[in-house]
PASEVEX-434996 format. One line per field, with one value per residue (C-alpha): residue number from 1; x, y, z. Coordinates in Angstrom, 1 decimal. Layout:
# residues N
i	NUM; ...;
u	X; ...;
v	Y; ...;
w	Z; ...;
This chain:
# residues 476
i	1; 2; 3; 4; 5; 6; 7; 8; 9; 10; 11; 12; 13; 14; 15; 16; 17; 18; 19; 20; 21; 22; 23; 24; 25; 26; 27; 28; 29; 30; 31; 32; 33; 34; 35; 36; 37; 38; 39; 40; 41; 42; 43; 44; 45; 46; 47; 48; 49; 50; 51; 52; 53; 54; 55; 56; 57; 58; 59; 60; 61; 62; 63; 64; 65; 66; 67; 68; 69; 70; 71; 72; 73; 74; 75; 76; 77; 78; 79; 80; 81; 82; 83; 84; 85; 86; 87; 88; 89; 90; 91; 92; 93; 94; 95; 96; 97; 98; 99; 100; 101; 102; 103; 104; 105; 106; 107; 108; 109; 110; 111; 112; 113; 114; 115; 116; 117; 118; 119; 120; 121; 122; 123; 124; 125; 126; 127; 128; 129; 130; 131; 132; 133; 134; 135; 136; 137; 138; 139; 140; 141; 142; 143; 144; 145; 146; 147; 148; 149; 150; 151; 152; 153; 154; 155; 156; 157; 158; 159; 160; 161; 162; 163; 164; 165; 166; 167; 168; 169; 170; 171; 172; 173; 174; 175; 176; 177; 178; 179; 180; 181; 182; 183; 184; 185; 186; 187; 188; 189; 190; 191; 192; 193; 194; 195; 196; 197; 198; 199; 200; 201; 202; 203; 204; 205; 206; 207; 208; 209; 210; 211; 212; 213; 214; 215; 216; 217; 218; 219; 220; 221; 222; 223; 224; 225; 226; 227; 228; 229; 230; 231; 232; 233; 234; 235; 236; 237; 238; 239; 240; 241; 242; 243; 244; 245; 246; 247; 248; 249; 250; 251; 252; 253; 254; 255; 256; 257; 258; 259; 260; 261; 262; 263; 264; 265; 266; 267; 268; 269; 270; 271; 272; 273; 274; 275; 276; 277; 278; 279; 280; 281; 282; 283; 284; 285; 286; 287; 288; 289; 290; 291; 292; 293; 294; 295; 296; 297; 298; 299; 300; 301; 302; 303; 304; 305; 306; 307; 308; 309; 310; 311; 312; 313; 314; 315; 316; 317; 318; 319; 320; 321; 322; 323; 324; 325; 326; 327; 328; 329; 330; 331; 332; 333; 334; 335; 336; 337; 338; 339; 340; 341; 342; 343; 344; 345; 346; 347; 348; 349; 350; 351; 352; 353; 354; 355; 356; 357; 358; 359; 360; 361; 362; 363; 364; 365; 366; 367; 368; 369; 370; 371; 372; 373; 374; 375; 376; 377; 378; 379; 380; 381; 382; 383; 384; 385; 386; 387; 388; 389; 390; 391; 392; 393; 394; 395; 396; 397; 398; 399; 400; 401; 402; 403; 404; 405; 406; 407; 408; 409; 410; 411; 412; 413; 414; 415; 416; 417; 418; 419; 420; 421; 422; 423; 424; 425; 426; 427; 428; 429; 430; 431; 432; 433; 434; 435; 436; 437; 438; 439; 440; 441; 442; 443; 444; 445; 446; 447; 448; 449; 450; 451; 452; 453; 454; 455; 456; 457; 458; 459; 460; 461; 462; 463; 464; 465; 466; 467; 468; 469; 470; 471; 472; 473; 474; 475; 476;
u	152.7; 152.3; 152.7; 149.1; 147.6; 144.1; 143.1; 141.8; 139.3; 137.2; 136.0; 135.0; 131.4; 130.0; 126.4; 126.8; 128.5; 129.3; 131.4; 133.3; 134.0; 135.2; 137.5; 139.1; 139.6; 141.1; 143.5; 144.8; 145.4; 147.1; 149.3; 151.1; 151.1; 151.2; 152.5; 151.4; 148.8; 145.3; 145.0; 147.8; 146.6; 143.3; 143.1; 140.3; 138.4; 135.3; 137.5; 139.0; 135.5; 134.3; 137.4; 136.7; 133.1; 134.3; 136.7; 134.0; 131.3; 130.5; 130.2; 133.8; 135.5; 139.1; 137.9; 135.9; 138.7; 141.5; 139.6; 139.8; 143.6; 143.9; 141.9; 144.0; 147.2; 145.7; 144.6; 148.1; 150.0; 147.4; 149.1; 152.6; 153.6; 154.7; 153.9; 155.2; 152.9; 155.0; 153.1; 153.8; 152.0; 152.8; 151.5; 150.4; 150.8; 148.4; 149.2; 149.6; 145.9; 144.3; 140.7; 138.8; 140.6; 137.6; 138.3; 141.9; 143.2; 146.3; 149.3; 151.7; 154.4; 151.8; 150.9; 147.5; 146.5; 145.7; 147.1; 147.8; 148.5; 149.7; 150.1; 152.5; 152.9; 156.5; 158.3; 160.0; 163.2; 164.3; 161.9; 160.3; 157.2; 154.1; 151.4; 149.1; 147.0; 145.3; 145.4; 143.5; 143.2; 141.8; 142.2; 142.3; 139.6; 140.6; 140.8; 139.2; 141.5; 142.0; 140.6; 143.0; 142.8; 143.6; 145.8; 148.6; 146.6; 143.6; 145.7; 147.1; 143.6; 142.3; 145.2; 144.6; 141.0; 141.9; 144.3; 141.7; 139.1; 141.6; 142.3; 138.6; 138.0; 137.3; 140.3; 138.6; 138.3; 141.9; 144.5; 146.6; 143.8; 145.1; 147.8; 145.2; 142.9; 145.5; 145.3; 141.6; 141.4; 144.1; 142.6; 139.2; 140.8; 142.3; 139.3; 137.2; 139.3; 138.9; 141.3; 144.4; 145.5; 147.1; 144.9; 147.6; 146.5; 149.2; 150.6; 150.8; 153.5; 153.0; 156.2; 155.9; 158.3; 158.2; 154.9; 153.2; 154.5; 151.1; 149.7; 146.6; 148.7; 150.0; 146.5; 145.2; 147.9; 147.5; 144.0; 145.0; 146.0; 147.5; 148.8; 152.1; 154.0; 157.5; 157.6; 160.4; 160.0; 159.4; 158.7; 160.8; 158.0; 157.6; 158.2; 156.8; 160.3; 160.4; 161.6; 162.7; 162.3; 162.8; 166.1; 167.9; 166.7; 167.7; 171.0; 172.0; 171.8; 175.0; 175.7; 174.6; 176.1; 177.4; 175.8; 176.4; 173.4; 173.1; 171.6; 170.0; 170.6; 168.1; 167.9; 169.9; 172.5; 174.5; 174.4; 176.7; 177.3; 176.6; 178.1; 175.5; 175.8; 172.6; 170.9; 167.5; 165.3; 161.6; 159.9; 156.5; 155.1; 152.7; 149.6; 148.7; 145.9; 143.6; 143.5; 141.7; 140.8; 144.2; 146.7; 150.5; 151.9; 154.4; 156.7; 160.3; 162.8; 165.7; 168.1; 170.7; 173.3; 176.0; 179.6; 182.5; 180.3; 182.0; 183.1; 180.2; 177.6; 175.0; 175.2; 172.2; 170.1; 167.0; 164.9; 162.5; 159.5; 157.9; 155.2; 157.3; 159.3; 163.0; 164.8; 168.0; 170.5; 168.8; 165.4; 166.8; 168.6; 165.3; 163.6; 166.4; 166.1; 162.4; 162.7; 165.2; 162.6; 160.4; 162.0; 160.3; 157.1; 158.9; 160.3; 156.7; 155.6; 158.5; 157.4; 153.9; 155.0; 157.9; 157.3; 153.5; 153.6; 150.6; 151.1; 151.1; 147.5; 145.1; 141.8; 139.2; 139.9; 137.3; 138.4; 142.0; 141.0; 139.6; 142.7; 144.9; 142.8; 144.7; 148.1; 148.7; 148.2; 150.6; 153.3; 153.0; 153.5; 156.6; 158.1; 157.4; 159.1; 162.2; 162.7; 161.9; 165.1; 167.1; 165.7; 164.7; 166.8; 166.7; 162.9; 161.5; 160.8; 157.2; 156.6; 156.7; 156.5; 154.1; 155.3; 155.0; 157.1; 159.8; 159.9; 160.3; 163.1; 164.9; 164.8; 166.1; 169.0; 172.4; 174.0; 176.9; 174.5; 172.4; 174.8; 173.7; 170.6; 168.7; 165.1; 165.0; 164.0; 167.6; 167.8; 164.3; 164.9; 168.3; 166.8; 164.0; 166.6; 168.6; 165.5; 165.3; 168.9; 170.8; 174.4; 175.7; 179.2; 177.6; 176.3; 178.0; 175.7; 172.0; 169.5; 167.6; 163.8; 163.9; 165.5; 163.0; 159.9; 161.2; 162.1; 158.6; 157.0; 159.5; 158.8; 155.0; 155.5; 157.7; 155.0; 152.4; 154.6; 155.2; 151.4; 150.8; 153.5; 151.8; 148.4; 150.0; 151.3; 147.8; 146.4; 149.0;
v	-31.1; -34.6; -37.5; -38.8; -40.0; -38.8; -35.9; -37.6; -34.8; -35.9; -38.8; -36.5; -37.0; -33.9; -34.6; -31.7; -32.0; -28.3; -28.7; -31.6; -29.5; -26.6; -29.1; -30.2; -26.5; -25.6; -28.6; -27.5; -23.9; -25.0; -27.6; -24.8; -22.1; -24.0; -21.9; -18.6; -16.3; -17.2; -13.9; -15.2; -18.8; -17.8; -16.0; -13.6; -12.0; -14.2; -17.4; -16.2; -15.6; -19.0; -20.6; -19.0; -20.2; -23.7; -23.9; -22.7; -25.1; -27.7; -30.4; -30.0; -31.8; -32.9; -36.5; -36.2; -34.3; -36.8; -40.1; -40.3; -39.8; -42.6; -45.0; -44.0; -44.9; -48.2; -49.2; -48.4; -50.5; -53.3; -56.6; -55.6; -58.4; -56.1; -52.3; -50.2; -47.7; -45.3; -43.3; -40.1; -37.1; -33.5; -30.2; -27.4; -24.1; -21.2; -19.3; -16.0; -16.1; -13.7; -14.0; -17.1; -19.2; -21.2; -24.1; -24.5; -25.9; -26.1; -28.0; -27.7; -25.1; -22.3; -23.3; -23.1; -25.1; -28.5; -32.0; -34.2; -38.0; -39.6; -43.1; -42.9; -45.9; -46.9; -49.5; -51.9; -52.3; -48.7; -46.7; -45.1; -43.1; -44.4; -42.0; -41.4; -44.2; -42.4; -39.2; -37.9; -34.2; -32.8; -30.2; -30.4; -28.9; -25.9; -26.5; -24.1; -21.7; -22.4; -19.9; -17.0; -17.6; -21.3; -22.6; -25.1; -27.9; -27.1; -27.3; -30.6; -32.0; -30.6; -32.2; -35.5; -35.6; -34.6; -37.6; -39.9; -38.8; -39.3; -42.9; -43.7; -42.3; -45.0; -45.8; -44.8; -41.3; -40.9; -39.4; -42.6; -44.4; -43.0; -45.7; -48.5; -46.5; -46.5; -50.3; -50.3; -47.5; -49.0; -52.5; -51.2; -49.3; -52.4; -54.7; -52.3; -53.0; -55.7; -58.7; -57.9; -60.1; -63.2; -63.1; -61.8; -59.1; -56.7; -57.2; -53.8; -53.4; -50.3; -48.6; -46.5; -44.6; -44.8; -43.0; -46.0; -48.4; -49.1; -52.6; -52.0; -52.0; -55.5; -56.7; -55.3; -56.8; -60.2; -60.4; -59.3; -61.6; -59.1; -56.5; -56.3; -53.8; -52.5; -50.2; -48.7; -49.7; -47.0; -49.1; -51.7; -54.3; -57.3; -60.5; -64.0; -65.2; -65.3; -62.0; -60.7; -57.3; -56.3; -54.4; -56.7; -59.9; -58.7; -57.2; -60.6; -62.2; -62.5; -60.1; -61.9; -59.4; -55.9; -53.6; -50.1; -47.8; -44.3; -41.8; -38.7; -35.3; -34.2; -31.4; -33.5; -35.1; -34.6; -37.0; -39.9; -43.7; -45.6; -49.0; -51.1; -54.3; -56.2; -58.8; -60.4; -63.1; -64.0; -62.7; -63.0; -59.8; -59.8; -57.7; -55.0; -55.4; -53.1; -55.6; -58.3; -60.6; -60.5; -63.3; -62.7; -61.0; -63.2; -60.8; -60.5; -58.0; -56.5; -54.5; -52.4; -50.3; -48.1; -48.8; -46.4; -43.4; -40.0; -37.8; -35.6; -37.7; -39.7; -43.4; -44.7; -47.3; -48.9; -51.5; -52.6; -54.9; -56.5; -59.0; -60.1; -63.3; -62.6; -65.9; -64.8; -61.9; -61.0; -60.7; -58.5; -56.3; -55.8; -54.7; -52.2; -50.9; -50.5; -48.5; -46.1; -45.4; -43.9; -40.5; -40.3; -39.2; -36.5; -35.2; -35.2; -33.1; -30.7; -30.3; -29.7; -26.9; -25.3; -26.1; -25.8; -23.3; -24.9; -22.8; -19.5; -19.3; -17.3; -19.1; -20.3; -23.8; -25.6; -23.7; -24.6; -28.2; -28.1; -26.3; -29.1; -31.6; -30.2; -29.3; -32.7; -34.5; -31.9; -32.5; -36.3; -35.8; -33.6; -36.2; -39.0; -37.2; -36.4; -40.1; -41.3; -39.3; -41.1; -44.6; -44.7; -42.1; -43.8; -43.9; -41.9; -38.2; -38.5; -40.4; -37.0; -34.4; -33.3; -32.5; -28.8; -29.1; -31.1; -28.5; -25.6; -27.4; -28.1; -24.5; -23.5; -26.0; -24.4; -24.9; -26.9; -29.3; -30.0; -32.4; -36.0; -35.1; -38.2; -37.4; -39.4; -38.6; -37.8; -35.1; -33.8; -33.4; -31.8; -29.3; -28.5; -28.2; -25.7; -23.5; -23.7; -22.6; -25.9; -25.4; -27.9; -28.1; -29.8; -32.7; -35.3; -34.2; -35.3; -32.8; -31.4; -31.2; -27.4; -26.6; -29.0; -27.4; -24.0; -25.3; -26.8; -23.4; -21.7; -24.3; -23.7; -20.0; -20.5; -22.9; -20.2; -17.7; -20.2; -20.8; -17.0; -16.6; -19.4; -17.7; -14.4; -16.2; -17.4; -13.9; -12.6;
w	37.0; 35.5; 37.8; 38.2; 34.9; 36.0; 38.2; 41.3; 42.1; 39.2; 41.4; 44.4; 45.5; 47.1; 46.0; 43.5; 40.1; 40.1; 43.3; 41.7; 38.6; 40.9; 42.8; 39.5; 38.5; 41.9; 41.8; 38.4; 39.6; 42.8; 41.1; 39.1; 41.8; 45.1; 48.0; 46.3; 47.8; 46.6; 44.8; 42.5; 42.3; 40.7; 37.4; 38.1; 41.0; 40.3; 40.4; 43.7; 45.1; 44.0; 45.5; 48.9; 48.7; 47.8; 50.8; 53.2; 51.9; 54.6; 51.9; 50.7; 53.6; 53.9; 53.8; 50.6; 48.9; 49.7; 49.5; 45.6; 45.8; 48.4; 46.1; 43.1; 45.0; 46.2; 42.6; 41.2; 43.8; 44.4; 43.6; 44.7; 47.2; 50.0; 50.4; 53.3; 54.9; 57.0; 59.5; 61.3; 62.9; 62.1; 63.7; 61.5; 63.3; 62.6; 65.8; 63.8; 62.9; 65.3; 63.9; 62.9; 65.6; 66.7; 64.3; 65.4; 68.7; 70.9; 69.5; 72.4; 73.2; 72.9; 69.3; 67.8; 64.7; 63.2; 63.6; 60.5; 60.6; 57.4; 56.0; 53.0; 50.7; 49.9; 47.8; 50.2; 48.1; 47.4; 49.6; 46.5; 47.5; 45.8; 47.1; 50.1; 51.5; 54.4; 56.3; 59.3; 60.1; 63.4; 66.1; 69.8; 72.0; 74.0; 77.7; 80.1; 81.8; 85.6; 88.1; 88.8; 92.5; 92.3; 95.1; 94.5; 96.2; 94.1; 90.9; 92.0; 92.6; 89.3; 87.3; 89.1; 88.1; 84.6; 84.3; 85.8; 83.3; 80.4; 81.5; 81.6; 78.1; 75.4; 73.4; 70.1; 71.5; 72.3; 69.9; 70.2; 68.4; 65.1; 65.0; 65.1; 62.9; 60.2; 60.0; 59.7; 57.1; 54.8; 55.1; 54.1; 51.2; 49.7; 50.5; 48.4; 45.3; 42.7; 43.1; 41.0; 38.1; 39.5; 42.6; 45.0; 47.4; 48.7; 52.2; 53.9; 56.6; 58.7; 59.9; 63.1; 65.3; 69.1; 69.4; 67.7; 70.3; 72.0; 72.9; 70.9; 67.7; 68.4; 69.4; 66.1; 63.9; 65.5; 64.0; 60.5; 57.6; 55.1; 57.5; 59.5; 61.5; 62.3; 65.3; 67.3; 70.9; 73.5; 76.5; 78.3; 78.1; 80.3; 78.5; 79.0; 79.9; 83.7; 85.3; 81.9; 80.3; 76.6; 76.7; 79.1; 77.3; 73.8; 75.0; 76.4; 73.0; 71.0; 68.1; 64.8; 62.3; 61.7; 59.2; 57.8; 57.5; 55.9; 58.3; 56.9; 58.4; 61.2; 63.7; 66.2; 64.0; 60.8; 57.8; 58.3; 57.8; 61.0; 61.8; 63.8; 65.8; 65.2; 67.4; 66.8; 68.3; 68.7; 71.9; 73.6; 75.1; 78.0; 77.2; 79.7; 82.1; 80.2; 77.3; 79.3; 76.4; 74.7; 74.7; 74.6; 71.5; 69.6; 67.6; 66.7; 68.1; 66.0; 68.2; 66.4; 68.3; 66.8; 67.5; 67.0; 66.7; 65.9; 68.8; 69.9; 68.2; 70.2; 69.2; 67.3; 69.1; 67.6; 69.3; 66.6; 67.1; 64.1; 63.2; 60.2; 60.6; 61.3; 60.9; 59.1; 58.8; 55.5; 57.2; 60.0; 57.5; 55.6; 58.8; 59.5; 55.9; 56.2; 59.3; 57.7; 55.1; 57.8; 57.3; 53.9; 55.6; 57.5; 54.2; 52.9; 55.9; 55.2; 51.6; 52.7; 55.1; 53.3; 49.7; 49.5; 52.4; 54.1; 57.2; 55.3; 54.4; 56.6; 56.4; 59.0; 60.3; 58.1; 55.0; 55.8; 56.0; 52.5; 51.3; 52.8; 50.8; 47.7; 49.2; 50.7; 47.3; 45.6; 48.4; 47.9; 44.1; 44.6; 47.0; 44.5; 41.7; 43.8; 44.5; 41.0; 40.0; 42.6; 42.1; 38.4; 36.6; 33.2; 32.8; 30.0; 30.8; 29.7; 33.0; 34.9; 32.2; 29.5; 25.9; 26.6; 29.7; 27.8; 25.0; 27.5; 29.4; 26.1; 25.2; 28.6; 28.5; 28.1; 24.7; 26.1; 27.8; 24.7; 23.2; 23.4; 25.5; 26.6; 27.5; 30.6; 34.2; 35.1; 32.5; 33.3; 37.1; 36.6; 34.1; 36.6; 39.5; 37.4; 37.2; 41.0; 41.5; 41.4; 40.3; 37.7; 39.2; 42.2; 40.1; 42.4; 45.2; 45.4; 44.1; 47.1; 47.5; 47.9; 44.5; 42.9; 44.3; 43.3; 39.9; 39.4; 40.0; 37.6; 35.0; 35.2; 34.9; 31.8; 30.3; 30.7; 28.9; 26.2; 25.7; 25.6; 22.9; 20.9; 21.2; 20.0; 16.9; 16.1; 16.4; 14.0;
């Protein structure tokens, strides 16, 4: 797979050059056989043994494996006026692992596994994925089982004390801290880079769903110069306006304009075009009592509500709060567009789980963390390639393919499609999709991510066969 000009694992610092060389080798193997059993990924029994040793080595942590990729992404995009960093959390379930469970933790609904929080960089104009900026991987501690003879009143008291202890816990030790931590980590990442040509440092705007609607986020962004936020409101917050709350205040504003938005398919709705009434205005949010030294948060609210929704479909309703100035219809439309790009990170998590099959491996928790240090980067590359086809189809195919891959795809192209072939990304992605089962008569429909990740694996298999054939010629 060619999408990064340089293998980021060459910059890993484990304190041992041999481990760095092994990381580079493992990355090359996984990039052509992601999702396959490790016995198929590695070429020999000795390589497989060294792979297991690498994953279990305490020096090869998820942080050390992914940090070079984050830096590479930041270097490539530094200087772009505005970059979106869409954030989301995903649960990786390893409940089927019966042994080696100590390094995993509860994930809700009886699950057992790891938790991954992602900040994915996007272009603000078309939502083109640009790479990973930061990720955090952890597991929850297992709670002690209650006594078998516990009475209802005792259970009530125990849960009360547990909630009280949770409230007293320092914010930095809570899971919700990850939303603020994303600001700090990404800011530190860009501050470590050289000033780009022209002297303009990128402004990073984080885009969160309702889970990121916490007061600490607004407190953090109010002290940042080159960082902003767009978050979907989850709480009907108290405003500085007398006896006023968020929803009632914004709903009382007049409709400024109507806009159509494309909604992607989710578990709860089908793909459709929604017509939204849009209101927007500046607001001042009162900080909660726990933030004693904070002043009011001056932000903008953009409220979009669907009209004339199809029968049986729940109307879309978004209350978006942002640190960015919203002074015109164009500004409000940009905030809405940025929020719709948030689903890119969910697609990334889908590729990680279904395409790279991150939940299919049966490793101990620490070893699985190291494995994810490779699979997350591969998943981000697959997502980036998918959207390059949609946003930049006329770029040269060498942007995403090697010469060998282009030669193999040309040889696999049906004779009737070889006429007037233009070696651009559109041709390359369609050729890869055909290997993954894409039917050419559906060319008016968008190429899905699933046929692409299947096609990439098939292409790499064909490339290996091509190289073997070339080696046989040399022997003859």
